[in-house]
Each structure stands twice: as C-alpha cells, then as structure tokens.
C-alpha positions as CSV (number, residue, x, y, z in Angstrom):
1,M,-2.1,24.5,-2.2
2,D,1.7,25.1,-2.8
3,L,2.3,25.3,0.9
4,A,0.4,22.0,1.5
5,V,2.5,20.3,-1.2
6,A,5.6,21.8,0.4
7,F,4.8,20.5,3.9
8,S,3.8,17.1,2.5
9,S,7.2,17.0,0.8
10,L,8.9,18.0,4.0
11,N,7.0,15.1,5.7
12,V,8.5,12.8,3.1
13,I,12.0,14.0,3.9
14,V,11.5,13.6,7.7
15,L,10.0,10.2,7.2
16,A,13.0,9.1,5.0
17,G,15.3,10.2,7.9
18,L,13.2,8.3,10.4
19,L,13.3,5.2,8.2
20,Y,17.1,5.4,8.1
21,L,17.2,5.8,11.9
22,Y,14.9,2.9,12.5
23,A,16.8,0.7,10.1
24,R,20.0,1.5,11.9
25,I,18.5,0.8,15.3
26,T,17.0,-2.5,14.0
27,W,20.3,-3.6,12.5
28,R,22.2,-2.8,15.7
29,S,19.8,-4.2,18.3
30,R,18.0,-7.0,16.3
31,A,14.9,-6.1,18.3
32,L,11.4,-6.4,17.0
33,Y,10.1,-3.0,18.2
34,P,12.1,-1.0,15.6
35,V,10.8,-3.3,12.9
36,G,7.3,-2.2,13.8
37,L,8.5,1.4,13.6
38,L,10.0,0.8,10.2
39,F,6.7,-0.6,9.0
40,F,4.8,2.4,10.4
41,A,7.2,4.9,8.9
42,S,7.1,3.1,5.5
43,L,3.3,3.3,5.4
44,L,3.3,6.9,6.5
45,L,5.9,7.7,3.8
46,L,3.7,6.1,1.1
47,Q,0.7,8.0,2.4
48,N,2.6,11.3,2.2
49,L,3.9,10.6,-1.3
50,V,0.3,9.9,-2.5
51,T,-0.9,13.0,-0.7
52,A,1.7,15.3,-2.3
53,Y,0.9,13.8,-5.7
54,S,-2.8,14.1,-5.3
55,Y,-2.5,17.7,-4.2
56,V,-0.5,18.5,-7.4
57,A,-2.7,16.4,-9.7
58,M,-6.1,17.3,-8.3
59,T,-5.6,21.0,-7.5
60,P,-8.3,22.1,-9.9
61,F,-10.8,19.9,-8.2
62,F,-10.3,21.3,-4.7
63,G,-12.4,24.3,-3.7
64,E,-10.8,27.4,-2.2
65,S,-12.5,26.8,1.2
66,L,-10.8,23.4,1.5
67,L,-7.3,24.6,1.1
68,P,-6.7,25.9,4.7
69,Y,-7.8,22.5,6.1
70,L,-5.4,20.6,3.8
71,L,-2.5,22.9,4.8
72,T,-3.4,22.5,8.5
73,I,-3.3,18.7,8.3
74,S,0.1,18.8,6.6
75,V,1.6,21.3,9.0
76,L,0.3,19.4,12.1
77,E,1.7,16.1,10.7
78,F,5.0,17.8,10.1
79,G,5.1,19.0,13.7
80,G,4.3,15.5,15.0
81,L,7.0,14.0,12.8
82,V,9.6,16.5,14.0
83,A,8.7,15.7,17.6
84,L,8.9,11.9,16.9
85,T,12.3,12.5,15.2
86,R,13.5,14.5,18.2
87,V,12.4,11.7,20.6
88,T,14.1,9.1,18.5
89,L,17.4,10.9,18.5
C-alpha cells in the first residue's frame, strides 16, 4: 500500500508540473486548447489527491489481494503522465 500511495503522490507532483506548463502556454498563446488541458489536469490532480488520501485512510479495509491492482493502476497512470509531460515539453 505504501508504494501505491507513493506513486499517487508522484502523480500529484507530475500533475502540478503539467498545470504549471499548461497555464504558461495558455497565458502566452491565449488559445482555448490549453484551457481544456488545464481543466483536465486539474480534475486528474483532484482525483489523485483523493486517491492518495483514501489509500492512507482506508488501508485496513483493503484486502491483501487487492493491493497489487491498486499499485498497478498508480504505476500505469504515472507512466502515462510522464509520457504526457514529455510530449508537452
């Protein structure tokens, strides 16, 4: 569970960086597309904050057989966010 929380926290950090990049792009270009990306990244950031909190708060309620799936979801999302950040740069 600690690894799932760690990767959810890394997702929050990557999403904060993406929010900064999208805000900078929006400010410079005044285009609407980065505004949509800002909205998307904001919602995903909120989802990861809630996920990390729920993993910590509800650890006793998760069965041992569920933990590998929660970790896999967090790791895959981290990989996708890193790829999205790379493409954005």
